[in-house]
Backbone of each chain as nested JSON, in Angstrom:
{
  "chains": [
    {"id": "A", "residues": [
      {"number": 1, "name": "MET", "atoms": {"N": [16.483, -1.328, 7.229], "CA": [15.087, -1.278, 7.594], "C": [14.2, -1.917, 6.458]}},
      {"number": 2, "name": "TYR", "atoms": {"N": [12.982, -2.079, 6.768], "CA": [12.033, -2.759, 5.877], "C": [11.052, -1.755, 5.296]}},
      {"number": 3, "name": "LEU", "atoms": {"N": [10.846, -1.641, 4.032], "CA": [10.107, -0.539, 3.507], "C": [8.993, -0.998, 2.74]}},
      {"number": 4, "name": "ILE", "atoms": {"N": [7.718, -0.421, 2.835], "CA": [6.578, -0.698, 2.053], "C": [6.35, 0.737, 1.351]}},
      {"number": 5, "name": "MET", "atoms": {"N": [6.354, 0.556, 0.041], "CA": [6.086, 1.835, -0.769], "C": [4.744, 1.766, -1.636]}},
      {"number": 6, "name": "VAL", "atoms": {"N": [3.837, 2.74, -1.418], "CA": [2.672, 2.661, -2.214], "C": [2.572, 3.944, -2.94]}},
      {"number": 7, "name": "TYR", "atoms": {"N": [2.161, 4.0, -4.246], "CA": [2.261, 5.108, -4.993], "C": [1.024, 5.415, -5.723]}},
      {"number": 8, "name": "ASP", "atoms": {"N": [0.713, 6.61, -5.892], "CA": [-0.533, 7.106, -6.643], "C": [-0.115, 8.144, -7.469]}},
      {"number": 9, "name": "ILE", "atoms": {"N": [0.26, 7.873, -8.817], "CA": [1.025, 8.756, -9.584], "C": [0.183, 9.043, -10.932]}},
      {"number": 10, "name": "ASN", "atoms": {"N": [0.275, 10.182, -11.5], "CA": [-0.483, 10.469, -12.654], "C": [0.181, 9.512, -13.689]}},
      {"number": 11, "name": "GLU", "atoms": {"N": [-0.941, 9.041, -14.648], "CA": [-0.394, 7.845, -15.548], "C": [0.7, 8.229, -16.452]}},
      {"number": 12, "name": "LYS", "atoms": {"N": [1.03, 9.442, -16.598], "CA": [2.032, 9.919, -17.507], "C": [3.429, 9.411, -16.961]}},
      {"number": 13, "name": "ARG", "atoms": {"N": [3.403, 9.427, -15.575], "CA": [4.779, 9.224, -14.87], "C": [4.871, 7.824, -14.212]}},
      {"number": 14, "name": "VAL", "atoms": {"N": [3.763, 7.137, -14.244], "CA": [3.612, 6.03, -13.361], "C": [4.662, 4.853, -13.698]}},
      {"number": 15, "name": "ASN", "atoms": {"N": [4.984, 4.586, -15.096], "CA": [5.842, 3.672, -15.385], "C": [7.371, 3.946, -14.99]}},
      {"number": 16, "name": "LYS", "atoms": {"N": [7.531, 5.338, -15.101], "CA": [8.942, 5.697, -14.503], "C": [9.089, 5.39, -13.03]}},
      {"number": 17, "name": "VAL", "atoms": {"N": [8.082, 5.716, -12.206], "CA": [8.18, 5.475, -10.844], "C": [8.257, 4.083, -10.504]}},
      {"number": 18, "name": "LEU", "atoms": {"N": [7.437, 3.129, -11.338], "CA": [7.606, 1.718, -11.087], "C": [9.016, 1.343, -11.403]}},
      {"number": 19, "name": "LYS", "atoms": {"N": [9.549, 1.823, -12.501], "CA": [10.991, 1.198, -12.687], "C": [11.993, 1.652, -11.683]}},
      {"number": 20, "name": "ILE", "atoms": {"N": [11.88, 2.968, -11.26], "CA": [12.829, 3.364, -10.057], "C": [12.677, 2.51, -8.907]}},
      {"number": 21, "name": "GLY", "atoms": {"N": [11.418, 2.209, -8.54], "CA": [10.979, 1.448, -7.337], "C": [11.542, 0.078, -7.41]}},
      {"number": 22, "name": "ARG", "atoms": {"N": [11.46, -0.572, -8.584], "CA": [12.046, -1.815, -8.868], "C": [13.559, -2.073, -8.627]}},
      {"number": 23, "name": "LYS", "atoms": {"N": [14.223, -0.981, -8.817], "CA": [15.677, -0.935, -8.73], "C": [16.069, -1.261, -7.19]}},
      {"number": 24, "name": "TYR", "atoms": {"N": [15.112, -0.854, -6.318], "CA": [15.408, -1.052, -4.86], "C": [14.63, -2.056, -4.117]}},
      {"number": 25, "name": "LEU", "atoms": {"N": [13.447, -2.282, -4.632], "CA": [12.36, -2.941, -3.933], "C": [11.798, -4.142, -4.827]}},
      {"number": 26, "name": "ASN", "atoms": {"N": [10.929, -5.062, -4.241], "CA": [10.318, -5.914, -4.966], "C": [8.892, -5.534, -5.193]}},
      {"number": 27, "name": "TRP", "atoms": {"N": [8.395, -5.772, -6.389], "CA": [7.028, -5.593, -6.766], "C": [6.224, -6.487, -6.063]}},
      {"number": 28, "name": "MET", "atoms": {"N": [5.101, -6.017, -5.409], "CA": [4.092, -6.842, -4.82], "C": [2.754, -7.092, -5.63]}},
      {"number": 29, "name": "GLN", "atoms": {"N": [2.241, -5.781, -5.971], "CA": [1.026, -5.831, -6.805], "C": [0.984, -4.482, -7.39]}},
      {"number": 30, "name": "ASN", "atoms": {"N": [0.057, -4.091, -8.124], "CA": [-0.184, -2.798, -8.735], "C": [0.027, -1.576, -7.632]}},
      {"number": 31, "name": "SER", "atoms": {"N": [1.121, -0.721, -7.797], "CA": [1.289, 0.252, -6.888], "C": [1.927, 0.056, -5.593]}},
      {"number": 32, "name": "VAL", "atoms": {"N": [2.226, -1.181, -5.471], "CA": [2.941, -1.577, -4.13], "C": [4.288, -2.277, -4.307]}},
      {"number": 33, "name": "LEU", "atoms": {"N": [5.28, -1.843, -3.716], "CA": [6.427, -2.47, -3.632], "C": [6.991, -2.569, -2.246]}},
      {"number": 34, "name": "GLU", "atoms": {"N": [7.789, -3.547, -1.98], "CA": [8.426, -3.592, -0.56], "C": [9.699, -4.368, -0.541]}},
      {"number": 35, "name": "GLY", "atoms": {"N": [10.379, -4.258, 0.557], "CA": [11.792, -4.873, 0.613], "C": [12.722, -4.391, 1.787]}},
      {"number": 36, "name": "GLU", "atoms": {"N": [13.774, -4.967, 1.989], "CA": [14.83, -4.531, 2.847], "C": [15.544, -3.539, 2.198]}},
      {"number": 37, "name": "ILE", "atoms": {"N": [15.978, -2.425, 2.87], "CA": [16.585, -1.315, 2.154], "C": [17.467, -0.59, 3.317]}},
      {"number": 38, "name": "THR", "atoms": {"N": [18.665, -0.173, 2.78], "CA": [19.477, 0.479, 3.772], "C": [18.953, 2.09, 3.826]}},
      {"number": 39, "name": "ARG", "atoms": {"N": [19.358, 2.771, 4.824], "CA": [18.944, 4.122, 4.957], "C": [19.553, 4.826, 3.716]}},
      {"number": 40, "name": "ALA", "atoms": {"N": [20.741, 4.533, 3.347], "CA": [21.49, 5.281, 2.304], "C": [20.721, 5.067, 0.93]}},
      {"number": 41, "name": "LYS", "atoms": {"N": [20.361, 3.851, 0.703], "CA": [19.616, 3.533, -0.515], "C": [18.204, 4.147, -0.58]}},
      {"number": 42, "name": "PHE", "atoms": {"N": [17.529, 4.261, 0.642], "CA": [16.28, 4.834, 0.764], "C": [16.481, 6.231, 0.39]}},
      {"number": 43, "name": "ILE", "atoms": {"N": [17.423, 6.967, 0.727], "CA": [17.696, 8.398, 0.36], "C": [17.749, 8.504, -0.976]}},
      {"number": 44, "name": "LYS", "atoms": {"N": [18.76, 7.604, -1.641], "CA": [18.793, 7.549, -3.171], "C": [17.424, 7.369, -3.909]}},
      {"number": 45, "name": "LEU", "atoms": {"N": [16.698, 6.406, -3.351], "CA": [15.381, 6.01, -3.958], "C": [14.556, 7.384, -4.021]}},
      {"number": 46, "name": "LYS", "atoms": {"N": [14.567, 8.047, -2.816], "CA": [13.607, 9.177, -2.645], "C": [14.083, 10.314, -3.615]}},
      {"number": 47, "name": "ASN", "atoms": {"N": [15.408, 10.499, -3.731], "CA": [15.948, 11.438, -4.666], "C": [15.462, 11.252, -6.112]}},
      {"number": 48, "name": "GLU", "atoms": {"N": [15.659, 9.939, -6.63], "CA": [15.243, 9.572, -7.872], "C": [13.764, 9.893, -7.988]}},
      {"number": 49, "name": "LEU", "atoms": {"N": [13.015, 9.494, -7.13], "CA": [11.504, 9.792, -7.256], "C": [11.212, 11.206, -7.336]}},
      {"number": 50, "name": "LYS", "atoms": {"N": [11.796, 12.012, -6.481], "CA": [11.571, 13.538, -6.539], "C": [12.022, 14.046, -7.865]}},
      {"number": 51, "name": "SER", "atoms": {"N": [12.889, 13.5, -8.449], "CA": [13.341, 14.166, -9.801], "C": [12.324, 13.772, -10.855]}},
      {"number": 52, "name": "ILE", "atoms": {"N": [11.517, 12.891, -10.747], "CA": [10.58, 12.737, -11.836], "C": [9.151, 12.732, -11.409]}},
      {"number": 53, "name": "THR", "atoms": {"N": [8.674, 12.977, -10.121], "CA": [7.356, 13.173, -9.709], "C": [6.935, 14.758, -9.619]}},
      {"number": 54, "name": "LYS", "atoms": {"N": [5.718, 14.885, -9.717], "CA": [5.168, 16.316, -9.451], "C": [4.533, 16.347, -8.166]}},
      {"number": 55, "name": "LYS", "atoms": {"N": [5.125, 17.293, -7.126], "CA": [4.59, 17.127, -5.848], "C": [3.352, 17.629, -5.736]}},
      {"number": 56, "name": "GLU", "atoms": {"N": [2.53, 18.385, -6.699], "CA": [1.188, 18.869, -6.673], "C": [0.259, 17.635, -7.155]}},
      {"number": 57, "name": "GLU", "atoms": {"N": [0.665, 16.781, -7.803], "CA": [-0.151, 15.761, -8.48], "C": [0.044, 14.248, -7.827]}},
      {"number": 58, "name": "ASP", "atoms": {"N": [1.303, 13.996, -7.596], "CA": [1.464, 12.643, -7.261], "C": [1.808, 12.474, -5.701]}},
      {"number": 59, "name": "SER", "atoms": {"N": [1.458, 11.103, -5.307], "CA": [1.521, 10.896, -3.892], "C": [2.232, 9.597, -3.626]}},
      {"number": 60, "name": "ILE", "atoms": {"N": [3.137, 9.524, -2.756], "CA": [3.752, 8.277, -2.516], "C": [3.878, 8.157, -0.896]}},
      {"number": 61, "name": "ILE", "atoms": {"N": [3.367, 7.041, -0.464], "CA": [3.576, 6.688, 1.07], "C": [4.543, 5.675, 1.308]}},
      {"number": 62, "name": "PHE", "atoms": {"N": [5.423, 6.089, 2.152], "CA": [6.531, 5.072, 2.541], "C": [6.154, 4.658, 4.007]}},
      {"number": 63, "name": "TYR", "atoms": {"N": [5.995, 3.315, 4.407], "CA": [5.776, 2.735, 5.686], "C": [7.232, 2.094, 5.984]}},
      {"number": 64, "name": "LYS", "atoms": {"N": [7.76, 2.676, 7.09], "CA": [9.163, 2.293, 7.37], "C": [9.008, 1.439, 8.676]}},
      {"number": 65, "name": "LEU", "atoms": {"N": [9.461, 0.222, 8.681], "CA": [9.67, -0.662, 9.731], "C": [11.086, -1.069, 10.035]}},
      {"number": 66, "name": "ARG", "atoms": {"N": [11.427, -1.142, 11.353], "CA": [12.865, -1.538, 11.681], "C": [13.044, -2.986, 11.264]}},
      {"number": 67, "name": "THR", "atoms": {"N": [12.142, -3.917, 11.286], "CA": [12.431, -5.163, 10.694], "C": [11.042, -5.833, 10.167]}},
      {"number": 68, "name": "MET", "atoms": {"N": [11.118, -6.819, 9.403], "CA": [9.985, -7.471, 8.884], "C": [9.15, -8.134, 9.726]}},
      {"number": 69, "name": "ARG", "atoms": {"N": [10.016, -8.483, 11.007], "CA": [9.299, -9.212, 12.127], "C": [8.084, -8.444, 12.725]}},
      {"number": 70, "name": "TYR", "atoms": {"N": [8.069, -7.205, 12.489], "CA": [6.945, -6.347, 13.013], "C": [5.702, -6.532, 12.249]}},
      {"number": 71, "name": "PHE", "atoms": {"N": [5.541, -7.169, 11.112], "CA": [4.205, -7.316, 10.6], "C": [4.033, -8.7, 10.002]}},
      {"number": 72, "name": "ASP", "atoms": {"N": [2.747, -8.867, 9.748], "CA": [2.271, -10.271, 9.078], "C": [1.63, -9.681, 7.738]}},
      {"number": 73, "name": "ARG", "atoms": {"N": [1.929, -10.325, 6.654], "CA": [1.227, -9.976, 5.468], "C": [0.251, -11.031, 5.145]}},
      {"number": 74, "name": "GLU", "atoms": {"N": [-0.995, -10.609, 4.682], "CA": [-2.007, -11.545, 4.441], "C": [-2.494, -11.044, 3.003]}},
      {"number": 75, "name": "THR", "atoms": {"N": [-2.712, -11.942, 2.153], "CA": [-3.18, -11.586, 0.797], "C": [-4.398, -12.364, 0.634]}},
      {"number": 76, "name": "MET", "atoms": {"N": [-5.383, -11.502, -0.094], "CA": [-6.687, -12.026, -0.463], "C": [-6.791, -12.119, -1.93]}},
      {"number": 77, "name": "GLY", "atoms": {"N": [-7.141, -13.017, -2.61], "CA": [-7.232, -13.196, -4.153], "C": [-5.938, -13.523, -4.783]}},
      {"number": 78, "name": "VAL", "atoms": {"N": [-5.678, -13.068, -5.948], "CA": [-4.457, -13.432, -6.65], "C": [-3.208, -12.906, -5.884]}},
      {"number": 79, "name": "GLN", "atoms": {"N": [-2.185, -13.836, -5.799], "CA": [-0.951, -13.336, -5.302], "C": [-0.118, -12.965, -6.454]}},
      {"number": 80, "name": "LYS", "atoms": {"N": [-0.276, -11.644, -6.882], "CA": [0.353, -11.314, -8.264], "C": [1.912, -11.51, -8.139]}},
      {"number": 81, "name": "ALA", "atoms": {"N": [2.493, -11.243, -6.911], "CA": [4.062, -11.343, -6.815], "C": [4.508, -12.657, -7.035]}},
      {"number": 82, "name": "LEU", "atoms": {"N": [3.803, -13.648, -6.678], "CA": [4.126, -15.15, -6.932], "C": [4.444, -15.371, -8.361]}},
      {"number": 83, "name": "ASN", "atoms": {"N": [3.469, -14.82, -9.276], "CA": [3.776, -14.99, -10.658], "C": [5.01, -14.456, -11.072]}},
      {"number": 84, "name": "GLU", "atoms": {"N": [5.769, -13.578, -10.246], "CA": [6.922, -12.985, -10.603], "C": [8.115, -13.775, -10.02]}},
      {"number": 85, "name": "GLN", "atoms": {"N": [7.806, -14.711, -9.087], "CA": [8.716, -15.406, -8.38], "C": [9.648, -14.535, -7.471]}},
      {"number": 86, "name": "ILE", "atoms": {"N": [9.021, -13.617, -6.945], "CA": [9.748, -12.711, -6.037], "C": [9.763, -13.296, -4.674]}},
      {"number": 87, "name": "LEU", "atoms": {"N": [8.569, -13.733, -4.353], "CA": [8.39, -14.122, -2.837], "C": [8.962, -15.598, -2.671]}}
    ]},
    {"id": "B", "residues": [
      {"number": 1, "name": "MET", "atoms": {"N": [-5.407, -4.283, 16.617], "CA": [-4.116, -4.247, 15.667], "C": [-4.289, -3.142, 14.712]}},
      {"number": 2, "name": "TYR", "atoms": {"N": [-3.142, -2.782, 14.058], "CA": [-3.115, -1.657, 13.148], "C": [-2.974, -2.457, 11.831]}},
      {"number": 3, "name": "LEU", "atoms": {"N": [-3.938, -1.909, 10.941], "CA": [-3.99, -2.492, 9.581], "C": [-3.688, -1.614, 8.446]}},
      {"number": 4, "name": "ILE", "atoms": {"N": [-2.893, -2.049, 7.506], "CA": [-2.844, -1.257, 6.184], "C": [-3.316, -2.16, 5.212]}},
      {"number": 5, "name": "MET", "atoms": {"N": [-4.231, -1.526, 4.331], "CA": [-4.933, -2.453, 3.305], "C": [-4.605, -1.876, 1.988]}},
      {"number": 6, "name": "VAL", "atoms": {"N": [-4.082, -2.582, 1.073], "CA": [-3.813, -2.021, -0.352], "C": [-4.476, -2.925, -1.195]}},
      {"number": 7, "name": "TYR", "atoms": {"N": [-5.244, -2.489, -2.174], "CA": [-5.948, -3.27, -3.123], "C": [-5.65, -2.921, -4.538]}},
      {"number": 8, "name": "ASP", "atoms": {"N": [-5.944, -3.97, -5.26], "CA": [-5.727, -3.919, -6.737], "C": [-6.792, -4.619, -7.435]}},
      {"number": 9, "name": "ILE", "atoms": {"N": [-7.929, -3.889, -7.77], "CA": [-9.169, -4.516, -8.047], "C": [-9.696, -4.122, -9.508]}},
      {"number": 10, "name": "ASN", "atoms": {"N": [-10.231, -5.092, -10.106], "CA": [-10.857, -4.672, -11.393], "C": [-11.849, -3.56, -11.255]}},
      {"number": 11, "name": "GLU", "atoms": {"N": [-11.718, -2.492, -12.184], "CA": [-12.397, -1.315, -12.036], "C": [-13.891, -1.531, -11.899]}},
      {"number": 12, "name": "LYS", "atoms": {"N": [-14.456, -2.62, -12.305], "CA": [-15.866, -2.837, -12.218], "C": [-16.318, -2.901, -10.699]}},
      {"number": 13, "name": "ARG", "atoms": {"N": [-15.276, -3.318, -9.947], "CA": [-15.705, -3.596, -8.36], "C": [-14.9, -2.727, -7.504]}},
      {"number": 14, "name": "VAL", "atoms": {"N": [-14.152, -1.833, -8.05], "CA": [-13.269, -1.071, -7.167], "C": [-13.853, -0.205, -6.332]}},
      {"number": 15, "name": "ASN", "atoms": {"N": [-15.051, 0.429, -6.822], "CA": [-15.818, 1.518, -5.84], "C": [-16.375, 0.571, -4.659]}},
      {"number": 16, "name": "LYS", "atoms": {"N": [-16.906, -0.481, -4.915], "CA": [-17.38, -1.333, -3.823], "C": [-16.501, -1.631, -2.731]}},
      {"number": 17, "name": "VAL", "atoms": {"N": [-15.252, -1.917, -3.258], "CA": [-14.226, -2.457, -2.215], "C": [-13.902, -1.111, -1.405]}},
      {"number": 18, "name": "LEU", "atoms": {"N": [-13.769, -0.086, -1.962], "CA": [-13.391, 1.217, -1.332], "C": [-14.461, 1.461, -0.363]}},
      {"number": 19, "name": "LYS", "atoms": {"N": [-15.836, 1.341, -0.629], "CA": [-16.973, 1.645, 0.225], "C": [-16.758, 0.722, 1.39]}},
      {"number": 20, "name": "ILE", "atoms": {"N": [-16.478, -0.531, 1.237], "CA": [-16.459, -1.472, 2.325], "C": [-15.258, -1.138, 3.175]}},
      {"number": 21, "name": "GLY", "atoms": {"N": [-14.056, -0.854, 2.629], "CA": [-12.83, -0.601, 3.264], "C": [-13.14, 0.694, 4.222]}},
      {"number": 22, "name": "ARG", "atoms": {"N": [-13.792, 1.677, 3.734], "CA": [-14.1, 2.964, 4.464], "C": [-14.864, 2.739, 5.746]}},
      {"number": 23, "name": "LYS", "atoms": {"N": [-15.631, 1.58, 5.742], "CA": [-16.495, 1.251, 6.994], "C": [-15.676, 0.952, 8.096]}},
      {"number": 24, "name": "TYR", "atoms": {"N": [-14.428, 0.487, 7.809], "CA": [-13.562, -0.061, 8.902], "C": [-12.315, 0.719, 9.096]}},
      {"number": 25, "name": "LEU", "atoms": {"N": [-11.807, 1.361, 7.981], "CA": [-10.444, 2.08, 8.062], "C": [-10.619, 3.493, 7.497]}},
      {"number": 26, "name": "ASN", "atoms": {"N": [-9.415, 4.245, 7.661], "CA": [-9.267, 5.543, 6.961], "C": [-8.622, 5.493, 5.617]}},
      {"number": 27, "name": "TRP", "atoms": {"N": [-9.123, 6.205, 4.716], "CA": [-8.683, 6.317, 3.377], "C": [-7.298, 7.096, 3.452]}},
      {"number": 28, "name": "MET", "atoms": {"N": [-6.18, 6.615, 2.809], "CA": [-5.054, 7.35, 2.777], "C": [-4.723, 8.086, 1.481]}},
      {"number": 29, "name": "GLN", "atoms": {"N": [-4.855, 7.141, 0.383], "CA": [-4.608, 7.648, -0.946], "C": [-5.32, 6.551, -1.71]}},
      {"number": 30, "name": "ASN", "atoms": {"N": [-5.208, 6.71, -3.037], "CA": [-5.883, 5.784, -3.971], "C": [-5.356, 4.423, -3.717]}},
      {"number": 31, "name": "SER", "atoms": {"N": [-6.336, 3.488, -3.463], "CA": [-5.951, 2.095, -3.204], "C": [-5.371, 1.767, -1.78]}},
      {"number": 32, "name": "VAL", "atoms": {"N": [-5.227, 2.595, -0.901], "CA": [-4.598, 2.491, 0.28], "C": [-5.573, 2.991, 1.597]}},
      {"number": 33, "name": "LEU", "atoms": {"N": [-5.775, 2.087, 2.399], "CA": [-6.546, 2.445, 3.671], "C": [-5.758, 1.907, 4.828]}},
      {"number": 34, "name": "GLU", "atoms": {"N": [-6.011, 2.629, 5.99], "CA": [-5.328, 2.126, 7.241], "C": [-5.925, 2.447, 8.355]}},
      {"number": 35, "name": "GLY", "atoms": {"N": [-5.713, 1.814, 9.493], "CA": [-6.356, 2.206, 10.819], "C": [-6.365, 1.025, 11.945]}},
      {"number": 36, "name": "GLU", "atoms": {"N": [-6.638, 1.518, 13.076], "CA": [-6.817, 0.57, 14.24], "C": [-7.923, -0.292, 13.975]}},
      {"number": 37, "name": "ILE", "atoms": {"N": [-7.96, -1.584, 14.156], "CA": [-9.218, -2.549, 13.928], "C": [-9.093, -3.682, 14.92]}},
      {"number": 38, "name": "THR", "atoms": {"N": [-10.173, -4.158, 15.333], "CA": [-10.1, -5.271, 16.186], "C": [-10.113, -6.489, 15.34]}},
      {"number": 39, "name": "ARG", "atoms": {"N": [-9.645, -7.779, 15.934], "CA": [-9.591, -8.922, 15.045], "C": [-11.042, -9.218, 14.692]}},
      {"number": 40, "name": "ALA", "atoms": {"N": [-12.053, -9.137, 15.479], "CA": [-13.366, -9.402, 15.039], "C": [-13.979, -8.611, 13.797]}},
      {"number": 41, "name": "LYS", "atoms": {"N": [-13.45, -7.263, 13.903], "CA": [-13.893, -6.479, 12.657], "C": [-13.044, -6.793, 11.503]}},
      {"number": 42, "name": "PHE", "atoms": {"N": [-11.846, -7.076, 11.741], "CA": [-10.94, -7.607, 10.528], "C": [-11.609, -8.847, 9.923]}},
      {"number": 43, "name": "ILE", "atoms": {"N": [-12.128, -9.613, 10.636], "CA": [-12.758, -10.917, 9.929], "C": [-13.961, -10.485, 9.306]}},
      {"number": 44, "name": "LYS", "atoms": {"N": [-14.831, -9.518, 9.822], "CA": [-15.982, -8.925, 9.144], "C": [-15.678, -8.352, 7.84]}},
      {"number": 45, "name": "LEU", "atoms": {"N": [-14.615, -7.531, 8.008], "CA": [-14.104, -6.827, 6.692], "C": [-13.693, -7.812, 5.589]}},
      {"number": 46, "name": "LYS", "atoms": {"N": [-12.906, -8.742, 6.043], "CA": [-12.6, -9.82, 4.994], "C": [-13.721, -10.609, 4.415]}},
      {"number": 47, "name": "ASN", "atoms": {"N": [-14.731, -10.909, 5.232], "CA": [-15.966, -11.556, 4.7], "C": [-16.703, -10.678, 3.661]}},
      {"number": 48, "name": "GLU", "atoms": {"N": [-16.706, -9.369, 4.029], "CA": [-17.489, -8.49, 3.195], "C": [-16.737, -8.489, 1.776]}},
      {"number": 49, "name": "LEU", "atoms": {"N": [-15.378, -8.361, 1.933], "CA": [-14.58, -8.22, 0.775], "C": [-14.715, -9.422, -0.246]}},
      {"number": 50, "name": "LYS", "atoms": {"N": [-14.668, -10.582, 0.57], "CA": [-14.697, -11.901, -0.149], "C": [-16.038, -12.024, -0.874]}},
      {"number": 51, "name": "SER", "atoms": {"N": [-17.127, -11.449, -0.366], "CA": [-18.439, -11.614, -0.968], "C": [-18.565, -10.687, -2.331]}},
      {"number": 52, "name": "ILE", "atoms": {"N": [-17.712, -9.779, -2.537], "CA": [-17.688, -9.055, -3.751], "C": [-16.542, -9.052, -4.7]}},
      {"number": 53, "name": "THR", "atoms": {"N": [-15.443, -9.565, -4.224], "CA": [-14.243, -9.65, -5.147], "C": [-14.236, -10.928, -5.859]}},
      {"number": 54, "name": "LYS", "atoms": {"N": [-13.451, -11.061, -6.93], "CA": [-13.335, -12.251, -7.735], "C": [-11.763, -12.628, -7.356]}},
      {"number": 55, "name": "LYS", "atoms": {"N": [-11.603, -13.842, -6.748], "CA": [-10.359, -14.189, -6.382], "C": [-9.267, -14.635, -7.587]}},
      {"number": 56, "name": "GLU", "atoms": {"N": [-9.694, -14.603, -8.791], "CA": [-8.875, -15.037, -10.011], "C": [-8.389, -13.532, -10.38]}},
      {"number": 57, "name": "GLU", "atoms": {"N": [-9.028, -12.547, -10.073], "CA": [-8.664, -11.193, -10.738], "C": [-8.214, -10.124, -9.85]}},
      {"number": 58, "name": "ASP", "atoms": {"N": [-8.834, -10.193, -8.647], "CA": [-8.464, -9.072, -7.8], "C": [-7.32, -9.569, -6.749]}},
      {"number": 59, "name": "SER", "atoms": {"N": [-6.724, -8.441, -6.132], "CA": [-5.862, -8.755, -5.131], "C": [-5.758, -7.911, -3.997]}},
      {"number": 60, "name": "ILE", "atoms": {"N": [-5.74, -8.223, -2.826], "CA": [-5.659, -7.226, -1.758], "C": [-4.642, -7.769, -0.673]}},
      {"number": 61, "name": "ILE", "atoms": {"N": [-3.755, -6.819, -0.393], "CA": [-2.737, -7.156, 0.648], "C": [-3.083, -6.451, 2.002]}},
      {"number": 62, "name": "PHE", "atoms": {"N": [-2.974, -7.152, 3.022], "CA": [-3.149, -6.785, 4.418], "C": [-1.864, -6.733, 5.135]}},
      {"number": 63, "name": "TYR", "atoms": {"N": [-1.432, -5.603, 5.568], "CA": [-0.357, -5.594, 6.418], "C": [-0.856, -5.496, 7.89]}},
      {"number": 64, "name": "LYS", "atoms": {"N": [-0.506, -6.432, 8.745], "CA": [-0.96, -6.377, 10.037], "C": [0.157, -6.22, 11.053]}},
      {"number": 65, "name": "LEU", "atoms": {"N": [-0.187, -5.041, 11.854], "CA": [1.03, -4.686, 12.869], "C": [0.149, -4.774, 14.266]}},
      {"number": 66, "name": "ARG", "atoms": {"N": [1.017, -5.127, 15.181], "CA": [0.321, -5.137, 16.634], "C": [0.006, -3.732, 17.04]}},
      {"number": 67, "name": "THR", "atoms": {"N": [0.863, -2.786, 16.667], "CA": [0.632, -1.452, 17.064], "C": [1.188, -0.397, 16.012]}},
      {"number": 68, "name": "MET", "atoms": {"N": [0.637, 0.746, 16.0], "CA": [1.142, 1.737, 15.132], "C": [2.577, 2.23, 15.487]}},
      {"number": 69, "name": "ARG", "atoms": {"N": [2.987, 1.863, 16.686], "CA": [4.353, 2.325, 17.221], "C": [5.433, 1.548, 16.256]}},
      {"number": 70, "name": "TYR", "atoms": {"N": [5.126, 0.586, 15.677], "CA": [6.079, -0.218, 14.821], "C": [6.345, 0.234, 13.593]}},
      {"number": 71, "name": "PHE", "atoms": {"N": [5.843, 1.321, 13.153], "CA": [6.246, 1.965, 11.817], "C": [6.207, 3.411, 11.695]}},
      {"number": 72, "name": "ASP", "atoms": {"N": [6.881, 4.133, 10.757], "CA": [6.85, 5.491, 10.638], "C": [6.257, 5.598, 9.177]}},
      {"number": 73, "name": "ARG", "atoms": {"N": [5.483, 6.635, 9.065], "CA": [4.88, 6.826, 7.833], "C": [5.441, 8.002, 7.21]}},
      {"number": 74, "name": "GLU", "atoms": {"N": [6.049, 8.088, 5.952], "CA": [6.499, 9.244, 5.332], "C": [5.752, 9.423, 3.972]}},
      {"number": 75, "name": "THR", "atoms": {"N": [5.402, 10.708, 3.719], "CA": [4.654, 10.776, 2.408], "C": [5.465, 11.852, 1.52]}},
      {"number": 76, "name": "MET", "atoms": {"N": [5.477, 11.557, 0.275], "CA": [6.077, 12.418, -0.665], "C": [4.902, 12.866, -1.491]}},
      {"number": 77, "name": "GLY", "atoms": {"N": [4.962, 14.234, -1.783], "CA": [4.07, 14.752, -2.621], "C": [2.806, 15.246, -1.888]}},
      {"number": 78, "name": "VAL", "atoms": {"N": [1.578, 15.179, -2.592], "CA": [0.465, 15.467, -2.134], "C": [0.074, 14.52, -0.972]}},
      {"number": 79, "name": "GLN", "atoms": {"N": [-0.352, 15.128, 0.179], "CA": [-0.999, 14.304, 1.314], "C": [-2.368, 14.227, 1.032]}},
      {"number": 80, "name": "LYS", "atoms": {"N": [-2.93, 13.26, 0.445], "CA": [-4.329, 13.272, -0.075], "C": [-5.199, 13.201, 1.158]}},
      {"number": 81, "name": "ALA", "atoms": {"N": [-4.797, 12.354, 2.036], "CA": [-5.679, 12.136, 3.101], "C": [-5.891, 13.422, 4.017]}},
      {"number": 82, "name": "LEU", "atoms": {"N": [-4.871, 14.299, 4.148], "CA": [-5.059, 15.641, 4.694], "C": [-6.303, 16.391, 4.253]}},
      {"number": 83, "name": "ASN", "atoms": {"N": [-6.373, 16.331, 2.935], "CA": [-7.572, 17.029, 2.415], "C": [-9.021, 16.569, 2.942]}},
      {"number": 84, "name": "GLU", "atoms": {"N": [-8.899, 15.226, 3.272], "CA": [-10.159, 14.698, 3.815], "C": [-10.215, 14.872, 5.424]}},
      {"number": 85, "name": "GLN", "atoms": {"N": [-9.341, 15.425, 6.054], "CA": [-9.262, 15.804, 7.406], "C": [-9.331, 14.547, 8.246]}},
      {"number": 86, "name": "ILE", "atoms": {"N": [-8.606, 13.522, 7.711], "CA": [-8.636, 12.209, 8.486], "C": [-7.523, 12.188, 9.467]}},
      {"number": 87, "name": "LEU", "atoms": {"N": [-6.423, 12.632, 8.934], "CA": [-5.186, 12.431, 9.947], "C": [-5.13, 13.649, 10.923]}}
    ]}
  ]
}
């Protein structure tokens, strides 16, 4: 499946969340990662995130799509991920 | 169409961007809004955003879907939008 992950994390833990996210997905811009992922890896990703986030303070939204074909991405302003040569 | 908007904006302008976004979409969590929007209103939204953002510093990603049925949303941790009674 194709996953978009957007996180809103206490700054004490935000770098750890980014580091975990990057193991599975591509960084797009501040607080946003996306990429193709298997269901098994998605479960691993969530388990890793659960182990370091605090559920009373942190929030992560996952948008799960069957395939990339179901959406169009449009960027306004700097395309930050391009600087990283991910796209 | 259904729109997910994620922004990464210089803090000087971030409140203005949020205010514009809220006119058209529902706030989900820090830097994320989403909602059903017509193409005409999407153009208006982009024009308003263009008028106040700086394209060398700010970045906004729009994920455009034909319908909400094409994705599942899963939240980990606090569901911030619930506190606002939007969902």
